[in-house]
MARPAVEX-236809 format. One record per atom (N, C-alpha, C, O, CB): residue number from 1; residue in one letter; atom name; z negated, x, y. Coordinates in pm, whole numbers, always signed. Each point is the difference from the previous one (the first is absolute). Glycine has a CB too. Layout:
+-----+------+------+--------+--------+--------+
! pos ! code ! site !     up !   east !  north !
+-----+------+------+--------+--------+--------+
! NUM !    A !   CA !      Z !      X !      Y !
...
+-----+------+------+--------+--------+--------+
//
This chain:
+-----+------+------+--------+--------+--------+
! pos ! code ! site !     up !   east !  north !
+-----+------+------+--------+--------+--------+
!   1 !    M !    N !  -6096 !  +9813 ! +17965 !
!   1 !    M !   CA !    -88 !    +78 !    -34 !
!   1 !    M !    C !   -146 !    -25 !    +33 !
!   1 !    M !    O !    +28 !    -75 !    +93 !
!   1 !    M !   CB !   +156 !   +204 !    -85 !
!   2 !    P !    N !   -308 !   -129 !     -8 !
!   2 !    P !   CA !   -107 !     -2 !    +23 !
!   2 !    P !    C !    -69 !   +114 !    +44 !
!   2 !    P !    O !     +4 !   +104 !    -65 !
!   2 !    P !   CB !    +26 !   -261 !    -63 !
!   3 !    N !    N !    -89 !   +148 !   +224 !
!   3 !    N !   CA !     -2 !   +143 !    +79 !
!   3 !    N !    C !   -174 !    +24 !   -107 !
!   3 !    N !    O !    -89 !    -81 !    -26 !
!   3 !    N !   CB !   +256 !    +43 !   +380 !
!   4 !    P !    N !   -150 !   +193 !   -392 !
!   4 !    P !   CA !   -119 !    +25 !   -118 !
!   4 !    P !    C !   -135 !    -20 !    +82 !
!   4 !    P !    O !    -78 !    -26 !    -91 !
!   4 !    P !   CB !   +217 !   +221 !    -68 !
!   5 !    L !    N !   -199 !   -197 !   +257 !
!   5 !    L !   CA !    -85 !     -1 !    +65 !
!   5 !    L !    C !    -61 !   -187 !    +34 !
!   5 !    L !    O !   -118 !    -15 !    +29 !
!   5 !    L !   CB !   +235 !   +295 !    +47 !
!   6 !    L !    N !    -64 !   -349 !    -81 !
!   6 !    L !   CA !     -7 !   -116 !     -7 !
!   6 !    L !    C !    +21 !    -58 !   -136 !
!   6 !    L !    O !    +27 !   -120 !     +9 !
!   6 !    L !   CB !    +26 !   +138 !   +214 !
!   7 !    L !    N !    -57 !    +21 !   -330 !
!   7 !    L !   CA !    +53 !     +1 !    -78 !
!   7 !    L !    C !   -157 !    -77 !    -81 !
!   7 !    L !    O !    +19 !    -92 !    -79 !
!   7 !    L !   CB !   +218 !   +309 !   +136 !
!   8 !    P !    N !   -357 !   -180 !    -35 !
!   8 !    P !   CA !    -82 !    -27 !    -69 !
!   8 !    P !    C !    -60 !   -115 !    +97 !
!   8 !    P !    O !    -16 !   -109 !    -55 !
!   8 !    P !   CB !     +0 !   +341 !    -89 !
!   9 !    I !    N !    -17 !   -225 !   +272 !
!   9 !    I !   CA !     +9 !   -116 !    +71 !
!   9 !    I !    C !    +27 !   -127 !    -25 !
!   9 !    I !    O !    -76 !    -97 !     -1 !
!   9 !    I !   CB !   +108 !   +240 !    +92 !
!  10 !    V !    N !   +129 !   -133 !   -117 !
!  10 !    V !   CA !    +54 !   -112 !    -54 !
!  10 !    V !    C !     +5 !    -85 !   -175 !
!  10 !    V !    O !    +27 !   -108 !    -53 !
!  10 !    V !   CB !    +85 !   +229 !   +269 !
!  11 !    N !    N !   -160 !    +15 !   -248 !
!  11 !    N !   CA !    -79 !    -77 !   -186 !
!  11 !    N !    C !   -130 !    -54 !    +24 !
!  11 !    N !    O !    -27 !   -115 !    -35 !
!  11 !    N !   CB !   +113 !   +308 !   -142 !
!  12 !    W !    N !   -186 !   -103 !   +246 !
!  12 !    W !   CA !    -94 !    -67 !    +42 !
!  12 !    W !    C !    +30 !   -137 !    +68 !
!  12 !    W !    O !    -80 !    -87 !    -35 !
!  12 !    W !   CB !    -12 !   +305 !    +40 !
!  13 !    A !    N !   +174 !   -254 !    +70 !
!  13 !    A !   CA !    -12 !   -151 !    +54 !
!  13 !    A !    C !    +85 !    -87 !    -79 !
!  13 !    A !    O !    +18 !   -112 !    +47 !
!  13 !    A !   CB !    -60 !   +181 !   +185 !
!  14 !    R !    N !    +97 !    -42 !   -339 !
!  14 !    R !   CA !    +94 !    -67 !    -64 !
!  14 !    R !    C !    -98 !   -110 !   -106 !
!  14 !    R !    O !    +45 !   -102 !    -51 !
!  14 !    R !   CB !   +160 !   +328 !    +79 !
!  15 !    R !    N !   -322 !   -184 !    -41 !
!  15 !    R !   CA !    -84 !    -33 !    -83 !
!  15 !    R !    C !   -114 !    -99 !    +60 !
!  15 !    R !    O !    -94 !    -37 !    -71 !
!  15 !    R !   CB !   +163 !   +255 !    -43 !
!  16 !    L !    N !    -55 !   -258 !   +247 !
!  16 !    L !   CA !    -64 !    -80 !    +74 !
!  16 !    L !    C !    +70 !   -117 !     +7 !
!  16 !    L !    O !   +118 !    -31 !    -16 !
!  16 !    L !   CB !   -214 !   +198 !   +123 !
!  17 !    R !    N !    -37 !   -241 !    -70 !
!  17 !    R !   CA !    +71 !   -197 !    -28 !
!  17 !    R !    C !    +30 !     +7 !   +151 !
!  17 !    R !    O !    -28 !    +95 !    +73 !
!  17 !    R !   CB !   -151 !   -286 !   -285 !
!  18 !    Y !    N !   +243 !    +67 !   +250 !
!  18 !    Y !   CA !    +46 !    -62 !    +95 !
!  18 !    Y !    C !   -121 !    +27 !   +111 !
!  18 !    Y !    O !     -3 !   +105 !    +64 !
!  18 !    Y !   CB !   +161 !   -279 !   -217 !
!  19 !    P !    N !   -251 !    +76 !   +168 !
!  19 !    P !   CA !    -69 !     +3 !   +106 !
!  19 !    P !    C !    -33 !   +153 !    +63 !
!  19 !    P !    O !    +31 !    +13 !   +118 !
!  19 !    P !   CB !   -112 !   -242 !   -215 !
!  20 !    T !    N !    +28 !   +333 !    +38 !
!  20 !    T !   CA !    -24 !   +151 !     +6 !
!  20 !    T !    C !    +65 !    +72 !    +63 !
!  20 !    T !    O !    -27 !    +76 !    +93 !
!  20 !    T !   CB !    -33 !    -89 !   -255 !
!  21 !    L !    N !   +216 !    -33 !    +72 !
!  21 !    L !   CA !   +101 !    +36 !    +61 !
!  21 !    L !    C !    +89 !    -14 !   +129 !
!  21 !    L !    O !    +95 !    +71 !    +33 !
!  21 !    L !   CB !   -143 !    -74 !   -223 !
!  22 !    F !    N !     -6 !   -103 !   +254 !
!  22 !    F !   CA !    +23 !    -73 !   +119 !
!  22 !    F !    C !    -35 !    +33 !    +83 !
!  22 !    F !    O !    +58 !     +0 !   +109 !
!  22 !    F !   CB !    -49 !   -128 !   -179 !
!  23 !    K !    N !   -147 !   +179 !    +38 !
!  23 !    K !   CA !   -139 !    +64 !    +79 !
!  23 !    K !    C !    +13 !   +120 !    +49 !
!  23 !    K !    O !    -21 !    +45 !   +113 !
!  23 !    K !   CB !   -116 !   -149 !   -246 !
!  24 !    I !    N !   +194 !   +176 !    -12 !
!  24 !    I !   CA !    +22 !   +115 !    +86 !
!  24 !    I !    C !   +150 !    +69 !    +85 !
!  24 !    I !    O !    +22 !   +108 !    +55 !
!  24 !    I !   CB !   -219 !    -84 !   -229 !
!  25 !    T !    N !   +294 !   -171 !   +146 !
!  25 !    T !   CA !   +108 !    +31 !    +54 !
!  25 !    T !    C !    -54 !    -43 !   +118 !
!  25 !    T !    O !     -8 !   +106 !    +62 !
!  25 !    T !   CB !   +187 !   -113 !   -229 !
!  26 !    A !    N !   -216 !    -68 !   +230 !
!  26 !    A !   CA !     +2 !    -89 !   +145 !
!  26 !    A !    C !   -102 !   +143 !    +26 !
!  26 !    A !    O !    +59 !    +97 !    +47 !
!  26 !    A !   CB !    -35 !   -454 !    -57 !
!  27 !    A !    N !   -114 !   +366 !     -7 !
!  27 !    A !   CA !   -127 !    +84 !    +93 !
!  27 !    A !    C !    +95 !   +162 !    +15 !
!  27 !    A !    O !    -21 !    +66 !   +102 !
!  27 !    A !   CB !   -279 !   -206 !   -239 !
!  28 !    L !    N !   +378 !   +182 !    +56 !
!  28 !    L !   CA !    +67 !   +106 !    +32 !
!  28 !    L !    C !   +132 !    -34 !    +72 !
!  28 !    L !    O !    +40 !   +106 !    +46 !
!  28 !    L !   CB !   -154 !     +2 !   -234 !
!  29 !    F !    N !   +181 !   -186 !   +212 !
!  29 !    F !   CA !    +89 !    -79 !    +82 !
!  29 !    F !    C !    -72 !     +4 !   +166 !
!  29 !    F !    O !    +42 !    +45 !   +106 !
!  29 !    F !   CB !    +41 !   -215 !   -347 !
!  30 !    A !    N !   -203 !   +103 !   +205 !
!  30 !    A !   CA !    -56 !    -11 !   +138 !
!  30 !    A !    C !    -62 !   +155 !    +25 !
!  30 !    A !    O !    +11 !    +30 !   +118 !
!  30 !    A !   CB !    -73 !   -317 !   -132 !
!  31 !    L !    N !     +7 !   +381 !    -59 !
!  31 !    L !   CA !     -6 !   +120 !    +50 !
!  31 !    L !    C !    +94 !    +94 !    +75 !
!  31 !    L !    O !    -35 !    +87 !    +80 !
!  31 !    L !   CB !    -89 !   -133 !   -236 !
!  32 !    T !    N !   +296 !     +5 !   +106 !
!  32 !    T !   CA !    +73 !    +43 !    +23 !
!  32 !    T !    C !    +52 !    -26 !   +138 !
!  32 !    T !    O !    +71 !    +74 !    +69 !
!  32 !    T !   CB !    -72 !    -62 !   -292 !
!  33 !    L !    N !    -53 !   -144 !   +255 !
!  33 !    L !   CA !    +33 !    -58 !   +117 !
!  33 !    L !    C !    -67 !    +33 !   +144 !
!  33 !    L !    O !    +48 !    -35 !   +108 !
!  33 !    L !   CB !     +3 !   -121 !   -279 !
!  34 !    F !    N !   -178 !   +232 !   +153 !
!  34 !    F !   CA !   -102 !    +50 !    +84 !
!  34 !    F !    C !    +16 !   +128 !    +28 !
!  34 !    F !    O !    +18 !    +40 !   +115 !
!  34 !    F !   CB !   -155 !   -185 !   -190 !
!  35 !    I !    N !   +132 !   +215 !    -20 !
!  35 !    I !   CA !    +14 !   +106 !    -28 !
!  35 !    I !    C !   +176 !    +79 !    -46 !
!  35 !    I !    O !     +0 !    +20 !   -122 !
!  35 !    I !   CB !   -279 !   -107 !    +75 !
!  36 !    P !    N !   +365 !   +116 !    +88 !
!  36 !    P !   CA !   +131 !    +51 !    -13 !
!  36 !    P !    C !    -22 !   +140 !   -150 !
!  36 !    P !    O !    -32 !   +119 !    +11 !
!  36 !    P !   CB !   +106 !   -189 !   +327 !
!  37 !    D !    N !    -59 !    +35 !   -391 !
!  37 !    D !   CA !    +32 !   +103 !   -167 !
!  37 !    D !    C !   -176 !    +62 !     -4 !
!  37 !    D !    O !    -47 !   +100 !    +54 !
!  37 !    D !   CB !   +393 !    +35 !    -25 !
!  38 !    P !    N !   -406 !   -229 !   -107 !
!  38 !    P !   CA !   -174 !    +88 !    +12 !
!  38 !    P !    C !    +19 !    +99 !   -109 !
!  38 !    P !    O !    -53 !   +111 !     +3 !
!  38 !    P !   CB !   -137 !   -323 !    +63 !
!  39 !    V !    N !   +287 !   +158 !   -188 !
!  39 !    V !   CA !    -33 !    +72 !   -131 !
!  39 !    V !    C !   +136 !    +21 !     +1 !
!  39 !    V !    O !    +79 !    -94 !     +9 !
!  39 !    V !   CB !   -290 !     -1 !   -146 !
!  40 !    P !    N !   +254 !   +237 !   +125 !
!  40 !    P !   CA !   +145 !    +65 !    -74 !
!  40 !    P !    C !    +78 !   -101 !   -146 !
!  40 !    P !    O !    -52 !    -35 !   -106 !
!  40 !    P !   CB !    -86 !   +318 !   +174 !
!  41 !    F !    N !   +242 !   -301 !    -29 !
!  41 !    F !   CA !    +37 !   -107 !    -96 !
!  41 !    F !    C !    -21 !   -162 !    +45 !
!  41 !    F !    O !    +67 !    -85 !    -59 !
!  41 !    F !   CB !   -132 !   +277 !   -113 !
!  42 !    V !    N !    -20 !   -228 !   +266 !
!  42 !    V !   CA !    -67 !   -121 !     -8 !
!  42 !    V !    C !   +132 !   -157 !    -14 !
!  42 !    V !    O !    -18 !   -115 !    -37 !
!  42 !    V !   CB !   -222 !   +276 !   +207 !
!  43 !    D !    N !   +384 !    -77 !   -111 !
!  43 !    D !   CA !    +60 !    -99 !     +9 !
!  43 !    D !    C !    +62 !     -8 !   -124 !
!  43 !    D !    O !    +17 !   -116 !    -39 !
!  43 !    D !   CB !     -8 !   +119 !   +269 !
!  44 !    E !    N !    +37 !   +101 !   -314 !
!  44 !    E !   CA !     -9 !    -56 !    -92 !
!  44 !    E !    C !    -46 !    -40 !   -142 !
!  44 !    E !    O !    +53 !    -36 !   -104 !
!  44 !    E !   CB !    +38 !    +82 !   +257 !
!  45 !    I !    N !   -254 !    -14 !    -93 !
!  45 !    I !   CA !   -111 !    -91 !   -155 !
!  45 !    I !    C !    +42 !   -109 !    +75 !
!  45 !    I !    O !    +83 !    -53 !    -74 !
!  45 !    I !   CB !   -350 !   +180 !    -36 !
!  46 !    L !    N !   +259 !   -213 !   +241 !
!  46 !    L !   CA !    +25 !   -148 !    +21 !
!  46 !    L !    C !    +99 !    -49 !    -64 !
!  46 !    L !    O !     -6 !   -103 !    -67 !
!  46 !    L !   CB !    -72 !   +114 !   +256 !
!  47 !    F !    N !   +196 !    +70 !   -170 !
!  47 !    F !   CA !   +146 !   -110 !    -92 !
!  47 !    F !    C !    -44 !    +27 !   -178 !
!  47 !    F !    O !    +50 !    -96 !    -57 !
!  47 !    F !   CB !   +230 !   +168 !   +274 !
!  48 !    A !    N !   -318 !    -25 !   -274 !
!  48 !    A !   CA !    -43 !    +72 !    -96 !
!  48 !    A !    C !   -128 !   -148 !    -68 !
!  48 !    A !    O !    +15 !    -65 !   -104 !
!  48 !    A !   CB !    +47 !   +387 !   +245 !
!  49 !    L !    N !   -181 !   -335 !    -36 !
!  49 !    L !   CA !    -85 !    -84 !    +20 !
!  49 !    L !    C !    +94 !   -184 !     -9 !
!  49 !    L !    O !    -20 !    -91 !    -81 !
!  49 !    L !   CB !   -148 !   +332 !   +243 !
!  50 !    G !    N !   +245 !   -235 !    -69 !
!  50 !    G !   CA !   +100 !    -78 !     -5 !
!  50 !    G !    C !    +41 !    -69 !    -90 !
!  50 !    G !    O !    -42 !   -111 !    -35 !
!  50 !    G !   CB !    +73 !   +224 !   +149 !
!  51 !    T !    N !    +75 !    -39 !   -166 !
!  51 !    T !   CA !    +68 !     -3 !   -118 !
!  51 !    T !    C !   -124 !    -58 !   -106 !
!  51 !    T !    O !    -21 !   -121 !     +5 !
!  51 !    T !   CB !   +213 !   +337 !    +66 !
!  52 !    L !    N !   -246 !   -162 !   -132 !
!  52 !    L !   CA !   -104 !    -48 !   -108 !
!  52 !    L !    C !    -54 !   -131 !    +24 !
!  52 !    L !    O !    -37 !    -94 !    -72 !
!  52 !    L !   CB !    -29 !   +317 !    +40 !
!  53 !    L !    N !    +76 !   -196 !   +178 !
!  53 !    L !   CA !   -111 !   -150 !    +11 !
!  53 !    L !    C !   +156 !    -95 !    +26 !
!  53 !    L !    O !    -27 !    -42 !   +112 !
!  53 !    L !   CB !   -293 !   +131 !    +52 !
!  54 !    L !    N !   +399 !   -121 !   -182 !
!  54 !    L !   CA !   +105 !    -77 !     -5 !
!  54 !    L !    C !    +21 !    -74 !   -137 !
!  54 !    L !    O !     -8 !   -116 !    -39 !
!  54 !    L !   CB !    +94 !   +268 !   +211 !
!  55 !    A !    N !    -49 !    -11 !   -234 !
!  55 !    A !   CA !     -6 !    +23 !   -191 !
!  55 !    A !    C !   -125 !    -36 !    -26 !
!  55 !    A !    O !     +4 !    -55 !   -110 !
!  55 !    A !   CB !   +141 !   +262 !    +60 !
!  56 !    N !    N !   -273 !   -207 !    +96 !
!  56 !    N !   CA !   -116 !    -79 !    -86 !
!  56 !    N !    C !    -10 !   -131 !    +37 !
!  56 !    N !    O !    -59 !    -84 !    -67 !
!  56 !    N !   CB !    -74 !   +270 !    +46 !
!  57 !    W !    N !   +196 !   -210 !   +140 !
!  57 !    W !   CA !    +62 !   -171 !    +22 !
!  57 !    W !    C !    +90 !    -63 !    -84 !
!  57 !    W !    O !    -22 !   -113 !    -43 !
!  57 !    W !   CB !    +10 !   +156 !   +252 !
!  58 !    K !    N !    +93 !     +9 !   -231 !
!  58 !    K !   CA !   +107 !    -36 !    -82 !
!  58 !    K !    C !    -15 !    -27 !   -128 !
!  58 !    K !    O !    +39 !    -96 !    -66 !
!  58 !    K !   CB !    +59 !   +204 !   +198 !
!  59 !    R !    N !   -186 !    +33 !   -177 !
!  59 !    R !   CA !    -35 !    -17 !   -190 !
!  59 !    R !    C !   -114 !   -121 !    +38 !
!  59 !    R !    O !    +23 !   -101 !    -66 !
!  59 !    R !   CB !     -4 !   +412 !    -87 !
!  60 !    R !    N !   -151 !   -325 !   +255 !
!  60 !    R !   CA !    -60 !    -75 !    -10 !
!  60 !    R !    C !    +57 !   -177 !    -62 !
!  60 !    R !    O !    -60 !    -69 !    -82 !
!  60 !    R !   CB !    -45 !   +274 !   +260 !
!  61 !    S !    N !   +226 !   -236 !   -111 !
!  61 !    S !   CA !    +42 !   -133 !     -4 !
!  61 !    S !    C !    +56 !    -35 !   -135 !
!  61 !    S !    O !    +10 !   -109 !    -56 !
!  61 !    S !   CB !    +32 !   +120 !   +297 !
!  62 !    D !    N !     +2 !   +153 !   -292 !
!  62 !    D !   CA !    +65 !    -40 !   -122 !
!  62 !    D !    C !   -118 !    -29 !    -90 !
!  62 !    D !    O !     +9 !    -98 !    -74 !
!  62 !    D !   CB !   +210 !   +237 !   +106 !
!  63 !    D !    N !   -302 !    -85 !    -33 !
!  63 !    D !   CA !   -108 !     +6 !    -94 !
!  63 !    D !    C !    -79 !   -156 !    -32 !
!  63 !    D !    O !    -91 !     -9 !    -82 !
!  63 !    D !   CB !    +66 !   +275 !   +180 !
!  64 !    L !    N !    +61 !   -350 !    -41 !
!  64 !    L !   CA !    -77 !   -136 !     -1 !
!  64 !    L !    C !   +101 !    -68 !   -148 !
!  64 !    L !    O !   +101 !    +44 !    -55 !
!  64 !    L !   CB !   -182 !    -82 !   +393 !
!  65 !    P !    N !     +8 !    -65 !   -361 !
!  65 !    P !   CA !    +73 !    -30 !   -145 !
!  65 !    P !    C !   +109 !   -150 !    +40 !
!  65 !    P !    O !    -20 !    -88 !    +84 !
!  65 !    P !   CB !   -240 !   +193 !   -272 !
!  66 !    P !    N !   +330 !    -97 !   +129 !
!  66 !    P !   CA !    +57 !   -117 !    +48 !
!  66 !    P !    C !    -49 !   -144 !    +12 !
!  66 !    P !    O !    -99 !    -18 !    -71 !
!  66 !    P !   CB !   +240 !   +155 !     -3 !
!  67 !    T !    N !   -106 !   -241 !   +138 !
!  67 !    T !   CA !    -56 !   -127 !    -15 !
!  67 !    T !    C !    +61 !    -49 !    -24 !
!  67 !    T !    O !   +113 !    +16 !    +45 !
!  67 !    T !   CB !   -226 !    -26 !    +45 !
!  68 !    L !    N !    +76 !   -109 !   -201 !
!  68 !    L !   CA !    +67 !    -80 !    -48 !
!  68 !    L !    C !    +14 !   -133 !    +60 !
!  68 !    L !    O !   -110 !    -44 !    +33 !
!  68 !    L !   CB !    +61 !   +176 !   -198 !
!  69 !    P !    N !   +152 !   -216 !   +192 !
!  69 !    P !   CA !    +39 !   -122 !    +66 !
!  69 !    P !    C !   -123 !    -94 !    -18 !
!  69 !    P !    O !    -68 !    -20 !   -101 !
!  69 !    P !   CB !   +328 !    +54 !    +58 !
!  70 !    T !    N !   -269 !    -87 !   +168 !
!  70 !    T !   CA !    -87 !   -122 !    -62 !
!  70 !    T !    C !   +134 !   -140 !    -24 !
!  70 !    T !    O !   +109 !    -17 !    +55 !
!  70 !    T !   CB !   -399 !   +103 !   +112 !
!  71 !    P !    N !   +226 !   -151 !   -257 !
!  71 !    P !   CA !    +11 !   -109 !    -23 !
!  71 !    P !    C !    +42 !   -107 !   +102 !
!  71 !    P !    O !    -67 !     +3 !   +103 !
!  71 !    P !   CB !    -71 !    +88 !   -254 !
!  72 !    P !    N !   +238 !   -188 !   +147 !
!  72 !    P !   CA !     +1 !   -105 !   +121 !
!  72 !    P !    C !    -96 !   -116 !    -22 !
!  72 !    P !    O !     +3 !    -43 !   -116 !
!  72 !    P !   CB !   +240 !    +96 !   +160 !
!  73 !    R !    N !   -308 !   -101 !    +19 !
!  73 !    R !   CA !    -83 !   -133 !    +19 !
!  73 !    R !    C !    +92 !    -84 !     +6 !
!  73 !    R !    O !   +119 !     +3 !    +31 !
!  73 !    R !   CB !   -303 !    +65 !    +84 !
!  74 !    A !    N !   +102 !   -155 !   -154 !
!  74 !    A !   CA !    +69 !   -148 !    -33 !
!  74 !    A !    C !    -62 !   -115 !   +100 !
!  74 !    A !    O !    +38 !   -117 !     -9 !
!  74 !    A !   CB !    -11 !   +182 !   -263 !
+-----+------+------+--------+--------+--------+
//
């Protein structure tokens, strides 16, 4: 069950595209490395962003159109 405090953040992040989502996730991860627990629920936010990042990465590869086989050269 999602945390009701984190739900608005996750819904906002769900609309982001790959490069922006990756930058936000990386910045939040770097922040937690240097300052332990700077924001309440930062670990949960980081896990949610990482999950969205992986789901977005998978979805992006599914959206590519199938390629046609190339005919053999004679």
